[in-house]
Phi, psi and omega in degrees: 000135186235336190199165168284141178284167182292340181276345180086136175094325175272182177236163179266123184233150185265102181229134173067025176088014179202170187267114181229168185281138176205195181246171180305326179298339177279356179279125182280132175279126184292155174253126171230132185301132173090001181293331180238031181268073184288321181233029186078014186290329183284313182299326177291327179292316181296325175287290193293332179264013174237029176295161185248007177273214181269026183260276187254338180048063172061042176318304190302312185284333174290322179293321178302318176301312182299321179295325175297310185292322179304315185293316185296325178298337184265313196270338186254177189291326170213164183295165177297329182270002173094147186297325183286348177262344193290146168223151176232151172236119178255117178256119181245123189210146173261343178056055188287137173057017171234171185214209184288357171273344185249311194294318185302319187297321182293308185296322180290331172292316178298316182297309180308312188293317183286339176287333180280334189251351172084011181279145175270123184259144181217152178229134173247105189251124176238178184093202185280338184234108176257099190288339180286348170292337185243344180227155170219186191267155168308131177089000179090015177301119176240115183257016183295135176257128182230176181292324177293314180303316180300318187295314182308306185285323173302311172302322172297316180294328178302325182291347174251015177083012182255109189271335179199168188288151165279110188263134179235120178270116180294137184288126174256101192301321185290337175260349181059042179232162175101186177264115178308327184249039177302314180305314184288325178291321180289322175301323180295312179301319180293334186268354187258123186298332186277352180253110193247338180239109187242122170252121180248117187250125179202190178222115178054049188283132169257108177265108190286136183288314184292315180284330190239303183285325182290316172307322184273352183295308183295310178299321183290327176297311180307313183301314184296313178298327177286324185284323185222071187292340181274351178251114185289142172284163179290128179287079183265159171282165199271349182224132178306321189285349173302322187265016175055236184266014185297314177296326185286321184293322191289330188273350187238055173274138185292138173287173178302317188302315186282318180299325173298318175293334175281343185300314176281357182275176172300328177291315178302332178271356181069026184287151174305149179243141166241130186241144178239119178248124178243116185254124194238359176085338183233133180297332184296343183283358178291346172293348183268359183244098174297170183291330185280129188295316180302316182291328175297316181297325179294316184299317173310308178299314180299318186288311189285334178277349179233030184257114185238027190269159182262140183248121179068193186260010184268006180069011181290131180258121178268075189262191184306142177204155172284161175225162173272140176224145177287134170285152191278349182287152189243140175104205187294333181284343180299134182205162177269139175222157179274140182221000000 
């Protein structure tokens, strides 16, 4: 952002090769290596995810190149592959009742697919939790969808006679709404060269690799190669889990707003961490766990010793049960005991 826009309240941002009105979210946050290397995780990523055997095949450098092409598509007059070859996938989701245990896996699978197929990906998060407010991608990859970016891409697609995205509504069983065959239709859309702007609308959506993305992979690659044969695709491996957590980690690097909050914390001081994880099967149960550890342990006892709900259709009752807790004693006498 360089100046106030003429309408007031907005900022001037560089999109599509010119200065246009946008919001603060349109401003690209710079990426500097080591800025969030609290425990050597950036150095570990560069090393472990850049092997040249059958594991990751230079994943960090491919991701950095994807981030560069993604940025060019936003800041320059046209994408590197050309406007008539460009495709985008927009995922709109409110992530209802899920959090950081669920979202990264979904995002990581999609990242792997679009890196292999050359599709530009964006996420529009609405509701209470917008994870992109606090995180962005390794190398500065910014996948936020904004009104200004919508105007940019809509104008580009209009030149090809595309007035609106192909929208696919994920089926919501508890609401009885959406497309029951949405997975099949999404795979078909990703494979179709005439469909270049795809909007997937859902709530806590999981786009399965084997059912949706894998069948669409080869056709989507062919679409891209026919449209822009002179621009090479990134030589990626065929399955995201070959790289383990590389894609998950890479898309959730803390933004400046989060790094500032971490500075005075033990994390910012690179202090050793001790973690307590309480899995209750339902995201709403996080209300039972205060930030203070002793109070959290008491809350866990109250919840787990009075939990009588059934889980799934198999009739299994997740009722009261003892649990293991580490004793505070040190040395040979330390042991696990039930409480």
